[in-house]
C-alpha positions in Angstrom: 97.6 130.1 130.3 99.4 127.2 128.6 98.7 124.8 125.8 100.3 121.5 124.6 101.7 121.9 121.1 103.1 119.4 118.7 105.1 120.8 115.9 107.0 119.3 113.0 110.8 119.7 112.9 111.1 119.6 109.2 108.3 122.1 108.2 108.0 123.9 111.6 104.2 123.6 111.3 102.0 123.1 114.3 100.4 119.7 114.0 98.4 119.6 117.3 97.1 122.3 119.6 95.7 121.2 123.0 93.0 123.1 124.8 94.0 126.2 126.8 94.7 125.5 130.5 95.7 127.4 133.6 99.4 128.3 133.8 99.6 126.5 137.1 98.8 123.1 135.6 101.8 120.8 135.2 102.8 119.9 131.6 102.7 116.1 132.3 99.3 116.2 133.8 97.9 118.2 130.8 99.4 115.7 128.4 98.0 112.7 130.4 94.5 114.2 130.5 94.5 115.0 126.8 95.7 111.5 125.9 97.5 112.4 122.8 99.3 109.4 121.3 102.1 109.7 118.7 102.1 107.1 116.0 104.8 104.4 115.8 108.0 105.4 114.2 107.9 109.1 115.1 110.5 110.8 117.2 109.6 113.1 120.1 111.9 115.8 121.5 110.5 117.1 124.7 111.7 118.9 127.9 111.9 117.5 131.4 108.3 118.8 132.1 107.0 115.6 130.6 109.2 113.2 132.5 107.2 110.0 133.0 104.6 110.7 130.4 103.7 107.8 128.1 103.2 109.2 124.6 102.4 106.0 122.7 103.7 102.7 121.7 106.6 102.7 119.3 107.4 106.4 119.4 111.0 107.2 120.1 111.3 109.8 123.0 114.3 112.0 123.4 114.7 113.9 126.7 117.6 115.5 128.4 119.2 113.6 131.3 118.8 115.0 134.7 121.9 115.7 136.8 122.1 113.2 139.7 121.9 114.7 143.1 125.3 115.6 144.4 127.1 114.3 141.3 128.1 115.9 138.0 126.7 114.8 134.7 129.0 112.6 132.6 130.5 114.0 129.4 128.4 111.5 127.4 125.2 112.8 129.1 126.3 116.4 128.5 126.8 115.7 124.8 123.4 114.0 124.7 121.8 117.0 126.3 123.5 119.4 123.9 122.3 117.4 120.9 118.7 117.4 122.2 118.9 121.2 123.0 120.1 122.0 119.5 117.1 120.2 118.0 114.7 121.7 120.6 115.7 125.2 119.6 113.5 124.7 116.5 110.5 124.0 118.7 111.3 127.1 120.8 111.4 129.1 117.6 107.9 127.8 116.8 106.7 128.9 120.2 108.2 132.4 119.7 106.5 132.5 116.3 103.1 131.9 118.0 103.9 134.5 120.6 104.4 137.2 117.9 100.7 137.7 118.5 101.1 139.7 121.8 97.6 138.8 123.0 98.9 135.2 123.5 101.9 136.1 125.7 100.4 139.0 127.6 98.0 138.8 130.5 94.6 137.7 129.0 91.8 139.7 130.5 88.9 138.6 128.4 86.5 136.2 130.2 84.2 135.2 127.4 84.0 131.4 127.5 86.4 129.6 125.1 87.7 132.9 123.7 91.2 132.1 125.0 91.1 128.9 122.9 90.0 130.9 119.8 92.8 133.4 120.3 95.4 130.6 120.5 94.0 128.9 117.4 94.2 132.1 115.4 97.8 132.7 116.6 98.8 129.1 115.6 97.0 129.5 112.3 98.9 132.8 111.6 102.2 131.0 112.5 101.4 128.2 110.1 100.5 130.7 107.3 103.8 132.6 107.8 105.7 129.4 107.7 103.9 128.1 104.5 104.6 131.5 102.8 108.2 131.4 103.8 108.7 127.9 102.5 106.9 128.7 99.3 109.1 131.7 98.6 112.3 129.5 98.8 
């Protein structure tokens, strides 16, 4: 199973959770079907799974550069990819915070309709709660 998630870099809070889809579905197709648009002036850091996705007018999109076939990446492109990766680590930490609820990352065998969405919503809510408590205590 997979979901599209939009999280804030500054507060590490989940801002958007898409519906639960099959794991075989491609990230870009899911994003296109959901039609999520990011407001003007926002910056988006995403991986190459969304290559070619239009995420809204005025949003600044940061994606790593792909290596050209048969040629190495330039040093400038490697530095660019490293910068994006260092920022994307925050989003990967958000993903791992959601997956602390093992029922999200293990094989889901419950076939009650829309129960998988509910489980993911609860896992994201628990992540946001842990994040809010952590920020409050600092």
